[in-house]
N, C-alpha and C positions, 0 to 999 in steps of 0.2 A: 728553188734557190733559197738558202737560209740567210736571214738578216741578222747582222751583229747587234750587240747592245747599243753601240754608238749610233748606228743607223736608225734603230728603233727610237732612241731618244730624240734624234733629229726629226723623225716623222711626228712624234708626239708634240714636240716644240712647234713644228710647222702648223699643226692643227690648232694649237693654243693661240699662236700669233695670228693665224687667219681669222679665228673667231674674234679675237680682241680687235683686229683691224676693222672687221665688219661692224662690231659694236661701236667702236670709236667713230667710224664714218657716219653711222646713223645718228649718233649722239651729237657730233659736231654739226651735221646738217640741220638737225632739229634746233640746236642752239643758235646757229646762224640765221635760220629762218625766223625764229622767235624774236631774236634781237632786231633783225631787219624790219619785221612787221611792227614792232613797238616803236622803233625810231620813225618809220614812215608814217605811222598812225599819228604820232605827236606832231610831225612836221606838217602833214596835210591838214590836221586839225587847226594848227596855227594859221595856215593860209586861209582856210575857210573862215576863221575868226576875224582875220584882217578884212576879208571881203564884207563880212557882216558889219564891221565898224564903218565901212565906207558909206554904207546906206543908212542915213539918219532919218529919211523921210519915207515916202511911199515907194514901194518896189518898182513902180513904173518909171521912176527917175533914173533907173539903171540904163535907160536907153538914151539919155542925154549925152551930148558930146563931152561935157565936163566929167561925167562919171566914167565914160569910156576911156578918157585920157588917164584918169587915176588908176583904173584897172589895168590899162596897158603898162603903166609904170610898175604896178605890182607884178604883172606877168613877166616883165623884163628881169625883175629881181628873183623871180621864182619860175623855173622852166616848166612847171606843171601846167597842164591844161585846166583853165578855169571856165566854168559854165554857170550862168545865173538864169533861173527860170522862175515863173510865178507858180502859184499853187495848182494851176491847171495844167502844168507841164509845158507851157509855152516858153521857149528859150528866148531870153531877152538879151543875153550876151554870151559869146563864145570866143575865147582868146585865140582859137585856132581858125576861126572863120571871120571873114570880113563882113558877112551879111547875115542878119537875123531877121526873123519874121514869123508870121503865124504858121507857115508851112513847116517849121522845124519844131517837132514835138519831142518831148522827153519820153523814153521808154517807160512803160507802166511800172516795171520792177524798180525803177530809180526814183519814183515820185515819193516825196517825203510825206509823212502823215501829219495832219494839222496839229495833233497833240504831241508831236515829237519835241523833246528838249535837247537831245544829244545827237551828235553825228554818228554815222555808221560807216565802217570800212568794209568794202566788198572786193571780190576778185572777179574781173571781167575777162571773158574770152569768147570765142565764137565756135559754133559747132553746126555744121550744115548751113553755113551762111546766116546763122541766127545768133544774136548775142545771148550769152548765158551768164549768170552771176553765181559765184560760189563763195563759201566761207574762206577767209584768208588762210586758215590752217591747212587748206587743201592745195596750197601752192606747190608742195613737193611733187604732186602728181603731174604738174605742168612744166617742170623744169626743163625737160628735153624739148619743149616747144614754146619757150618763153617769149618768142618774138610776137606772139599773138595774145599776150597776157598783160593786163593793166590792173593797177590798184586804183580803186575809186572811193573817194571819201565824200560823202554828201552830208550837209548839215543845214538846219533851218536858218532862215534869215528873219530876224525880228524887226518889225517896224510898226510904229503907232500902237505899241503895247500888245502886239500879237505876232503870229507867224504869217508873213506875207509871201514868202517864197523859199527857195532853197539855193544853196551854193554847192557846186560839185567841183572837186579838185581831183584830177586823174593824172597818173604817170605810168609809164611803161616799166616793166620788170625784165626787159630783154637782156640786160646785162647780168641779172642775178644768176641765171642758169650757168653760164660759163664760169662765173666766179666760184660757185659751189663745186662744179666739176673740177676746176683747177685745184681748189683746196683738197678735194677728195683724192685726186691723183697725187698731190704732194704727200698726203698722209700715207697713201699706199707705198709710195717710193720710200718714205721715211721708215715705215714698218718693215719693208723688204730689206732695207739696209740694216735695220735693227735685227731682223731675223738672221741675216748672213753673219753679222758679228756675233750675235748670241749663239747661233748654231755652231759656228767655228769654235767658240769658247767651250760650249757644252761637249762637242765632239772630242776636243782635246782633253778635257777633264775626265769625261767618261772613259775614253780610251786609255788614259793613263792610270786612273784610279780603280777602274772596274774591269774593262775588257782585257788589258794587258796582264793583270794578276790572274784572271781566270784562265787565260791562255797558258800561263806558266803552270797553273795547277793541272790543266788538261795534258800538257806535255809531261808533267810528272806522273800522271796516271798512266800514260802510255809506257813510260819507263818501268813503272811497277808491273804492268802487264808482261813486260819482257824480263821480269825478275831482277831489275836493276834498282837496288835500294840505296845507292850512294848519293843520289841527287837530293837537294833540299831547296826550299824556297825561302826568300828573305824579303819581307815587305817592311820597309822602314816607315810605317805609319801606325797610328793607334786606333784605326777604325775596325769595322767588322771584317773587312777583307784580310787585314793583318791577323786578326784573331783566328780566322779560318785557316790562314797559312800556317800558323803555329800548331793548330789542331791537326792539320794535314801532316806536318813534320812528325808530330808525336805518333800519329797513326802509322806512318811509314816505318818509324823505328820499331813500333810494336809488331807490325806486320813482318818486318825483316827477322825479328827475334822468333816469331811464331813459325815462319817458314823454315828457319834454320833448325828449330826444334823438331818440326815435322819431318824434315829430311833426315835428321838423326834417328828419329823413331822409325821412319821408313826403312833406313838401313838395317835397324834392328829387326823390323818385321820381315824384311827380305831374308835375313839370316834365319829367323824363326820359321818362315815359310818353307825354306829348304828342309829344316828339321821336321816340320810338320808333314811335308811330302814323304819323307822317309818313314815317319811313323804311320802315315796313311797307307803307304805301300805295305808295311809290316802288318797293319790291321787288315788290309785287304787279303793278304796271304792267309792270315788267321781266319778271316771270315770265310774264305774259300775252303779252308780245311774244315771249319765248323759246318759249312753247308754240305761238304762231302761226307762228314761224319753223320750229319742228320739224314742225308739220303741213304747212307749205309744203315743207320739205325732204323729208318723207315722200312728198308728191305728186310732187315732182320725181324722187325716187328711183324711185318706182313707174313714172313715165313713162320712165325710162331702161331699165327692164326691158322685155323684148319683150311687146307687147300682142297681137300676132298672130304666128302661127308661119308661117314660109315654106313654100311648097308645093314639095317636092322629089320627083321621080319615084322611087317605090319606097321612100320613107322615111316612117315615122309618128313624130310628135313629141308628147311630153307633158311637162309640168313642174309643179312645186309649190314655192311659196316662202312661208315664215312667219317673221316678224320678232318678236323678243322685245320691243323697244321701238318708239318712233315711227320710228326710223331704224335700219337694220341694216348689217352688214358683208358679207353674202353678195351675190354678183352672178353673172349668167349672161346669155348672149345667143346667138341663132342668126343665121347669115348665109347667104343664098342666093348661092353663088358662080356657079352656072349651074343648068340644069334638073336635073342629076344630082349635083351636088356641094353638100354642106352643111358649113358651118363652124360650130363651136359651142365655147363655153368656159364653164367654171364656176370661180368663185373665192371665197375666204374671206379677208377682211382681218383681221389680228391686232387684238385689242382690240374695243372697242365705242364708241359715241358719235359725236360730230361728226367726229373725225379719221377713224374707220373709214368713215363715210358719204362724206367727201370723197375718200378713196382709192378707194372703190368707184366713185364717179361718174367720177373721173379715169380709172381703168382701163377702165371700160365705154366711155368715149369714145375712148380710145386704141385699143382693139381694133376698134371700128367704123371708125376711120380707116385702120388699118394692114392690115385684112384684104383691101382691094382693091389695095394696092400690093405686098404680100408674099404669096407662095404657100405657104411652108413654115411649119408650126407652130413649129418651133424658132427660125426667124428672127424670127417675130412675137414670141415670148416674149423673145428677146434684145433686140429693139428696145424693147419695153415696159419691161424691166428697166433698160435704159440711161437711159430718161427718168425713171423713178421713182427710181433711185438719185441722179440729178442733183438731184432735189427733196427726197428724204427720206433721203439717205444718212447724215446725221448723227443721225437718229432711228432707231436700230437696232430699236426696239420696233415700228416701223410697217413692215409688209411685206404682201405678198399671195401666198397660195398659189393656184396656178391649174393647170388642165388644159385644153389646147386640142387640138381634133381637127378633121380634115377627112375626111368620109365620102363616098366615090364609089360611088354605087349602080349605075353602068353597069359599071365595072371591078371592082366588089366589093372595093375596097381601103379600108383605114382607116389614116390617118396621124395620129400624135399625139405630143405632148410634154408633160412634166409639170414644174411648178415647185414642188416640195415639197408637192403636194396629195395627198389620200387617193386611192389608185389606184381608178379606176372598175372596174365588173364587165362582162365580156362573157359573156352567157349564150347557149348554143346548145341550144335545145330539142330539136333532132333527135337529139342524143347525150346530153343532160342535163348537159353539161360547163359549168363556170364558170371563167373566167380573170380574173386580176387584170391590168389594163393598167398595168404598171409602167414608169416611165422616170425617169432621174436628172436632178436639177436643184434649185437652191436657190430659195427664195421670191423673188418679184420685189421689187426694191428693197433687198435685203439686202447684196449685193456687186456690184462693178463688173466688167465684162469676164467675164461668166459665159457659158459655152457650154451649151446645153441639148440633151440627147439626143433624137433623133427616131426613132420606130419606125414601120414600116409592116407591116401584117398583112392577110391575106386574110380576108374575111368571107363568110358564107353567108346565103341567104334564111332568114328567121325569127330571125336573131340579134338579141339585144337588148343595147343598151349602156346601163348604169345608172350615171349620174354623180351624186354626192352630196357634201354638205359634212359635217363632223364633227358637226353638229347631229343627224344621223340616228343614227349609231352611238353617240354619247355621250349620247343621251337617257336620263334616269334615272327610276326609279320612286320611290315614297315611302320606300323603304328604302335608296336611294342606289345601287341596282344598275343598271349600264349595259345598254342594248339590245344593243350589240355587233355586230361584223362577222358572227359566225356566225349570229345570228338573221336578219340581213338576207339572207345567202346562202340559208338554209333557206326563207325566205319566197319568194324568187325561184324556187327549185327546185320548190316546192309549187304554183306557178301557171304551168306551162309554156304553157298555151293562152290565158292572159290577154293582151289587147292592151295597148298602152302606157297607155291611159287607165285601164283597170281595174286594172292592176298598180300604177300610181301611187296610185290610190284605196285599194287594199288595204294598201299600205305605210304611207300616212299614217294610215289608220284603226287599224292595228295599233300604231303609235307612240302614238296617243292613248290606246288601251286600256292599253298598257304603263305609260305615265306616270301615268295615273289623276289623282289630285288634286295630284300634285307639280307645282310651277311649272317651266316650261320655262326652261333656263339659257342656251341658245344659239340663234342663228338656224338655220333648217332650209331647205335647198334640195335638190330632187330633180329630175333630168332623166332621161328614158328615151327612147332612140331605137331604132326597130325597122325592120329590113329586111323588106319585104313578101315573102311567098312567091310571089305571082302578080303579076309586074310587067306594067303595062299598056303 
């Protein structure tokens, strides 16, 4: 259950008035008791002084008939109980008793000291049938049982230049408790009436000046939630609530303006969204066409790569090719020049994408056409460079690194030329040696009129020639570390008896394990040629 502001204000006011009532009750009670004790102290002291003046001679005269008549007359004028005793506590006169004598002794607590000069006011009550005496300030503890409480004032009686006895004046405070309770009840009734009047006034004022305006603002908020911006609040005051109302009206106006602008923009966005959907549909169509063209280009590119390997006497051939995307920039091919001579090349186009695929296709076709007309690797590379420079010379970022070789298994000769490509490896299992087949030359299509160096070396049965693109040595693991040339050399050395097919499989498998989950960054091509030990 939620409490309103007015109810909360009434609750707070009730707590304040209750605390004030309690404080006032205690204060009035203490004031009344203090005033009562001072007045009674003075009165009882005056009675005791009057008794003292009646005795001009020895205290024993207090038992004479003349003295008794005078004290009786004093008692009639003062309703208090008057007791006169000597210094030994023997009661000589008691206004409430007709007989006095030695068998009536004063309590030890009430006996005056011989050197006392002033009277003392005490509070007398009984507990467990025994009289006890308390300080008068403790009378508030006995108000609920005031019937058994008396104020006792006792003072010395001076005769013959000294203290001869004492006078005691006692009165009951039975009427004091009801008087204080009546006063306290009247105070509570008055404060309750004050609370009702004040609470009603506070409830009315808070409800009118605070709760009602806030309810109007809450109702306006609900209208705003329903997009109803026509309502406004009007508080005809100059307080904070009025300022809040004016600020709220300004906010509603600005909000209405913003909503209207947003709706207009939404209409425009809906229109643009329709156009965007049409454009997206057109782009999707073009994307599907591009994907179709890429798949077609991939099939054409795969068709350009050798599908079967030529049969050359005494030569074993193995190859592996992996592309990063639909189309790649690596290329290779094998040519059967005669029964004992094999021509082969491997190349890597700079960059990726359509341009690299076109250069790859063009170079593959050029090599296949020139290998029958030209016999020397350096001459073939020079002719291909001339044609490529003619077409791509202005685009220095497009070129082809390439390695071309001719292997003669009858004469055991290897001729080769290099156009900026990674040098292949020549592995001789009989001795465990590995050579880099290095030759100078720029990439094809970079410069015009370039001469390419050609080398010819002797080979032996069992030799393996490993050609590869930088996708092999530049393969990286998840930490960014490269496979490197040294690992490749170590793998080849560790598998001297593996034929071309097994060695190719081992290298590709090792590259896969090395890369792990890391994405491949470049195309990978690997060619392995082997001269058989037993020629048929």
